[in-house]
Structure formats: structure tokens, C-alpha cells
C-alpha positions in Angstrom: 0.1 0.1 0.2 0.9 3.2 -1.0 0.5 6.9 1.2 -0.1 9.5 -1.2 0.0 13.0 -0.2 -1.9 15.5 -2.7 -1.6 19.3 -2.3 -4.0 21.2 -4.6 -3.1 24.9 -4.7 -5.4 28.2 -4.3 -5.3 28.6 -8.4 -6.3 25.3 -9.2 -9.0 24.7 -6.9 -10.6 28.1 -7.1 -11.6 30.4 -10.2 -10.2 33.4 -11.1 -12.6 35.4 -9.2 -12.2 33.6 -5.7 -15.0 31.0 -6.0 -14.4 27.6 -5.6 -14.5 25.5 -8.7 -16.5 22.8 -8.3 -16.1 21.1 -11.1 -12.2 20.9 -10.6 -12.4 19.8 -7.3 -15.4 17.2 -8.2 -12.7 15.5 -10.6 -10.0 15.6 -8.6 -12.2 13.5 -5.8 -13.0 11.1 -8.8 -9.4 10.5 -9.3 -8.8 10.3 -5.3 -11.5 7.4 -6.0 -9.6 6.1 -8.2 -6.7 5.9 -6.4 -8.0 4.2 -3.1 -9.6 1.6 -5.3 -6.2 0.2 -6.1 -5.5 0.1 -2.4 -3.7 3.4 -1.9 -4.2 5.9 1.4 -4.8 9.1 0.4 -4.4 12.9 2.5 -5.0 16.0 0.5 -4.4 19.0 1.5 -6.4 22.0 0.4 -5.3 25.9 -0.2 -8.2 28.3 -1.2 -9.7 29.6 1.5 -8.9 32.9 2.2 -9.2 33.2 -1.6 -13.0 31.9 -1.2 -13.5 33.8 2.0 -13.2 37.2 0.1 -15.1 36.1 -2.6 -17.9 35.2 -0.6 -17.7 38.4 1.2 -18.3 40.2 -1.8 -16.0 43.0 -2.0 -14.9 44.6 -5.0 -11.6 45.9 -3.7 -8.2 43.9 -4.4 -7.6 41.0 -1.6 -6.2 42.5 1.6 -2.8 42.1 3.2 -3.3 42.9 6.7 -2.3 39.4 8.5 -5.4 39.9 11.1 -7.9 40.5 8.1 -6.6 37.2 6.2 -7.2 35.7 9.5 -10.6 36.7 9.5 -11.4 36.7 6.0 -9.8 32.1 6.3 -13.0 32.2 8.8 -15.3 32.9 6.6 -13.7 30.6 3.6 -12.8 27.4 5.4 -15.8 25.9 5.9 -17.0 26.8 2.3 -13.8 24.8 1.0 -14.6 22.0 3.2 -17.8 21.5 2.1 -17.0 21.7 -1.2 -14.7 18.7 -0.9 -17.1 17.2 1.4 -20.0 17.2 -0.8 -17.7 16.1 -3.7 -16.5 12.9 -2.0 -19.9 11.7 -0.9 -20.8 10.7 -4.3 -17.8 7.8 -4.1 -19.3 6.4 -0.8 -16.4 8.3 1.6 -16.0 10.8 3.8 -13.5 13.6 4.3 -12.1 15.0 7.6 -10.9 18.5 8.3 -7.5 18.6 9.6 -6.2 22.0 10.6 -2.2 21.9 11.9 0.4 24.3 13.2 3.9 24.2 13.0 4.1 24.2 16.8 2.4 20.3 15.9 5.3 19.0 14.6 7.7 20.9 16.9 6.3 19.6 19.9 6.6 15.6 20.1 3.4 15.4 22.3 1.5 17.6 19.4 3.2 15.6 16.9 2.0 12.4 18.1 -1.4 13.5 18.7 -1.4 14.9 15.0 0.3 11.7 13.3 -2.7 9.5 15.5 -5.4 11.6 14.6 -4.5 11.2 10.6 -3.6 7.7 11.3 -6.9 6.7 12.7 -8.8 8.5 9.9 -7.2 6.5 7.2 -7.6 3.5 9.0 -11.5 4.5 8.9 -11.5 5.1 5.5 -12.0 8.8 5.9 -9.7 11.0 3.4 -8.0 14.0 5.9 -8.5 17.0 3.7 -5.7 19.5 5.7 -5.0 22.9 6.0 -2.9 25.5 7.9 -4.9 26.6 11.0 -5.1 30.3 9.7 -7.5 31.7 11.5 -5.8 31.6 14.6 -2.5 30.9 13.5 0.6 33.6 15.0 1.9 35.2 11.6 5.7 34.7 13.6 4.9 30.6 13.4 2.8 29.9 10.8 3.8 28.0 7.7 3.2 30.7 5.4 2.1 28.4 2.5 0.3 25.1 2.4 3.1 23.3 -0.2 5.7 23.7 3.3 2.6 22.2 5.5 2.1 19.0 2.9 6.1 18.4 2.8 5.4 18.1 6.5 2.2 16.3 6.6 4.0 13.8 4.1 6.9 13.0 7.0 4.0 12.6 9.3 2.3 9.8 7.7 5.6 8.5 6.4 3.8 8.9 2.7 5.8 7.4 -0.2 4.7 10.1 -2.9 3.8 14.2 -2.6 1.9 15.4 -5.5 1.6 19.1 -5.8 -1.0 20.0 -8.1 -0.6 23.6 -9.7 -1.6 26.0 -12.1 2.1 24.9 -14.5 2.8 21.6 -15.9 5.8 21.5 -13.5 9.2 23.0 -13.0 10.3 25.0 -16.3 13.5 25.9 -18.0 12.5 29.4 -17.6 9.5 32.1 -16.9 7.3 31.7 -19.7 6.0 34.6 -19.5 9.2 36.3 -20.3 10.9 33.5 -22.5 9.0 32.0 -25.9 10.7 29.0 -25.6 10.8 27.1 -22.3 10.8 23.1 -21.8 9.6 21.4 -18.9 12.0 19.6 -16.5 11.1 16.2 -16.0 13.3 15.4 -13.1 15.4 16.8 -10.4 17.7 14.8 -8.1 19.8 17.8 -6.3 17.4 21.1 -5.8 19.8 23.8 -6.1 20.1 27.2 -6.0 20.4 27.4 -9.8 16.8 25.7 -9.6 15.7 27.8 -7.3 16.9 30.6 -9.4 14.3 29.0 -12.0 11.4 29.0 -10.2 10.6 32.7 -9.9 8.2 34.4 -7.2 4.7 33.7 -5.8 1.6 33.2 -7.5 -1.1 35.8 -8.3 -3.6 33.9 -6.4 -1.9 31.7 -3.5 0.7 32.6 -1.4 3.2 30.1 -2.8 4.8 29.9 -6.4 7.4 27.1 -7.8 9.6 28.7 -5.6 7.6 27.1 -2.5 6.8 23.8 -4.7 10.6 23.3 -4.8 10.9 24.4 -1.1 8.6 21.3 0.0 10.3 18.8 -2.8 13.1 19.9 -0.6 11.5 18.7 2.2 10.0 15.7 0.8 13.4 15.1 -0.2 15.0 15.2 3.0 12.0 13.0 4.5 13.0 9.9 1.8 9.9 11.4 -0.5 9.3 11.4 -4.0 7.9 14.9 -5.1 5.8 15.4 -8.9 4.7 18.9 -9.5 2.4 18.6 -11.9 -0.9 20.8 -13.6 -3.7 20.2 -11.1 -5.9 20.5 -14.0 -4.6 17.7 -16.3 -7.2 14.8 -16.4 -5.7 12.3 -15.0 -3.2 13.4 -13.1 -3.2 12.0 -10.0 -3.8 8.3 -11.1 -1.2 8.9 -13.5 1.3 10.1 -11.1 1.1 7.5 -8.1 0.8 4.8 -11.1 4.8 5.8 -12.0 3.8 6.1 -16.0 5.6 8.6 -17.5 5.8 11.9 -15.1 2.3 14.1 -15.4 4.9 16.9 -14.4 8.7 17.4 -12.9 9.5 14.4 -10.5 12.0 15.6 -7.8 13.8 12.6 -6.3 14.1 11.5 -2.5 17.8 11.3 -0.4 18.1 8.2 1.1 16.6 7.6 4.7 14.0 9.8 6.4 15.3 12.8 8.7 14.1 12.7 12.2 10.4 14.6 12.6 11.8 17.0 15.3 15.0 17.6 13.4 12.8 18.6 10.0 10.7 20.9 12.1 14.0 22.9 13.5 15.3 22.9 9.6 12.0 23.4 8.0 9.1 24.6 10.1 10.9 27.1 12.2 11.8 30.1 11.0 15.1 31.7 11.6 15.7 34.6 14.2 19.2 35.3 13.2 22.4 34.2 11.8 25.5 32.8 13.2 29.0 33.1 11.5 31.1 30.4 12.0 35.2 29.7 11.4 36.4 26.9 8.8 37.3 24.9 12.1 33.3 25.1 13.5 32.4 24.6 10.4 34.2 21.3 9.6 33.3 20.1 13.1 29.6 20.4 12.2 29.3 19.1 8.9 31.9 16.8 8.9 32.1 15.6 12.5 28.8 16.2 14.0 29.4 18.1 16.7 28.1 20.6 18.8 28.8 24.5 18.0 31.0 26.2 20.9 30.8 29.7 21.1 34.5 29.8 20.3 33.6 29.2 16.6 31.5 31.8 16.2 32.8 34.7 14.8 29.4 37.3 14.1 26.1 37.0 15.8 23.4 38.9 13.7 19.9 39.6 14.2 17.8 39.8 17.8 17.3 36.1 18.9 16.5 34.6 22.1 17.4 31.3 23.9 15.8 28.0 21.7 15.0 30.6 18.8 16.4 28.7 15.7 19.3 30.2 13.7 21.2 29.6 10.6 24.6 29.0 10.5 26.7 30.3 7.7 30.5 30.3 6.9 32.9 32.8 6.7 32.1 32.7 2.7 28.1 33.1 3.3 27.4 29.6 2.5 24.7 27.7 4.8 25.7 25.2 6.7 23.1 24.4 9.1 20.3 25.6 11.3 19.6 25.2 15.0 18.5 26.1 18.2 20.6 28.4 19.7 21.3 28.4 23.5 22.2 32.2 23.9 20.5 35.6 23.9 22.1 38.0 20.7 22.0 40.9 23.0 24.3 39.1 25.3 26.7 38.4 22.4 29.9 40.3 23.6 29.9 37.8 27.3 30.4 35.0 24.3 30.9 35.7 21.0 34.3 33.9 20.2 35.1 32.7 24.1 36.3 29.4 24.9 34.3 27.8 27.9 36.6 28.4 30.4 35.8 32.5 29.5 31.8 32.0 29.7 30.0 33.3 32.6 28.6 30.7 34.8 25.2 30.9 33.8 25.7 30.6 30.4 25.7 27.2 28.4 29.2 26.0 27.2 27.5 25.0 23.8 25.5 27.7 21.2 24.2 25.4 19.6 24.1 21.6 20.7 24.3 18.8 17.7 20.9 17.1 19.0 19.3 20.6 18.2 21.0 21.1 15.2 20.9 20.0 11.4 23.5 20.1 8.7 22.1 21.5 5.9 25.1 21.0 3.5 
């Protein structure tokens, strides 16, 4: 049995005016039913609550940008979005189960176990979990920001074999079709590097993501040992083709060997960075090559206003990202620990800047 997570973007599930596209949702649910008939489990991650909430309010002005207003708008749209998925699944003999998640559900062990248990029980009951971020109450500082990243974390949560990101393009293209007359589909990606991220461009017009966020999600999935396919959500039969492993319906992003532990995945990809630690070459080698903790003696510069247990990026003197981790110091006290040996630290400070248990090497 294969576990599949399917993420549907706002631009796919809603019309240009923000209304839910019932025909698209119905077709996708028919495809989910077909995949389930072959014994596969399916989790849907759906965007569109804010878009259809704003359309339901009937406002003529552009969609607001104030986070507090968007939270209120999502509360209007979320139940409408869920009803559309529910109504489209019922004719196929199965139910939708709403699951609203936040980043902290992946960072705290007990919350992680609760979320995993809920999804597993829903799947065991024959229900299709329909997941969205809990936009209406999410703290702007700790929210996912787009459902691409959420879907990759859900894929890890349910130990999925495949993540399918449905969007409004055929997949990752060799250039921006709005700027270049001749572009081609990149059918396979083995390593998601800066060159590919540069190809991805900026966010889309309707949703909060775009191809860059999809590649970021594919990278998270890759570290989880999950294959990702980025494909056109309006192409008939796209989900069945992706699961069947036929000629790629889009761009296939290959996984790394093994799965990163859930907590480290959260540190690396679900926590926003509050600052940066620049380290010397000795510290960089100790972290990247020998799996050691970061000691304050190896830190040459601290940037940002981080507090203890905040996530920070660790970069070399050349600016290249080495790792990410949870720092044990306060930036405001950098003068007391920056570049200092253990015996030179005040008694109330840890001898470790970032412990290896709280650190993820990203090179």
C-alpha cells in the first residue's frame, strides 16, 4: 500500500474570481477515489480558504494584505472550502475529515504524536483527511505561510511514499514563460540547488506560494525520503498517472536516502530563523564533517535579535549556509559569549551555543 499526499493550490481549486471551482474539486475527488480503489491511502492538503472567503464577502477591492484581516477572511472561507470537498467525495462513498494544523504541531513531541495518531485513525476508518493550515488563529510569526511546506511536513508525518503538488503549470520549467518564448519542462530533479531555485521565480498571483515554495517543499520531502511530483492540477488523470509511476505528468523530484527525524525536520524547515551565526572554518568542519555541537569559540559574528531556543542559521565566513539549529544564547549578550572559550564564559551561560541534538546540517 502506498501513502500519497496530494496538495492542491489556490489557483487550481478556485476560479479567477476566488470562487471554489466545483468542477475541478469533483474531478480531483473522482481521481482520489480511483487511487483508493487500488489500495492506496490518500491525504489531501488544500489551499483556497482565504480566496473563497474574500469572494464570499463580495468585496470589489483587491484582496487585503493585513494578516489579521486575512485570518478573519480565512474563517469565512474555510468551512465553504471543506464543504466543497465533502460534497464531492460523498458520491464516491467516502467521507472527508477536516484537519487544521500549525507549525507547533510538528515541533512539540506530544502534539506531533497527537497529529500523527489523528491522521492514522482517519485513514484506518476509510476517511480522506483534508488538511489546511489553521490560518484563522495562527500566529503570524510561527505560521507556515504556504501549504506547500505544510504538505511536505504532512508527508513526513504519515510516512508517505509520494507527494503530489498540483499547480497551474505543467511542472518546473526551464524559464519563465511570461518572459521567454521557448521554455521546456524539467522532467527530473535529483538535487534542488540554488540554480533551480532561481528558475522558480516569485509567488503566484492567487495563492501565497509559487514554484519557489514548491521546490522548497520538494526539498523538505526529499530529506524525508519522499518522492515529489509537481504537475498541472487541471490535467485530467494527473493523480492516477503520478501514483502509477507512468511517464511523468510533471516534474519528478527524487528523494535522498533515509528519512530525517521529525524534530530535526521541524527545526530545519518549519521554524523561521531569528538570526544568523557566522562560524570559522574549524567550527564549520566540526559541524558538517564530524557531527559536533557548535561552541561559542567558533562563532565570529552574530546577527539578529534571537533569544534562547530560537532557530538560527549557521553560515561559513563565505556566507554559505552550513546548518540550522536552536541557539542557547541571547543575541543581546553576544559580548559575553561571542568567540569565547568555555572557561571564559559566565557561570549562567551554557558551554554550547547550539547542541548537536538541536542542529541540522544542510550542506
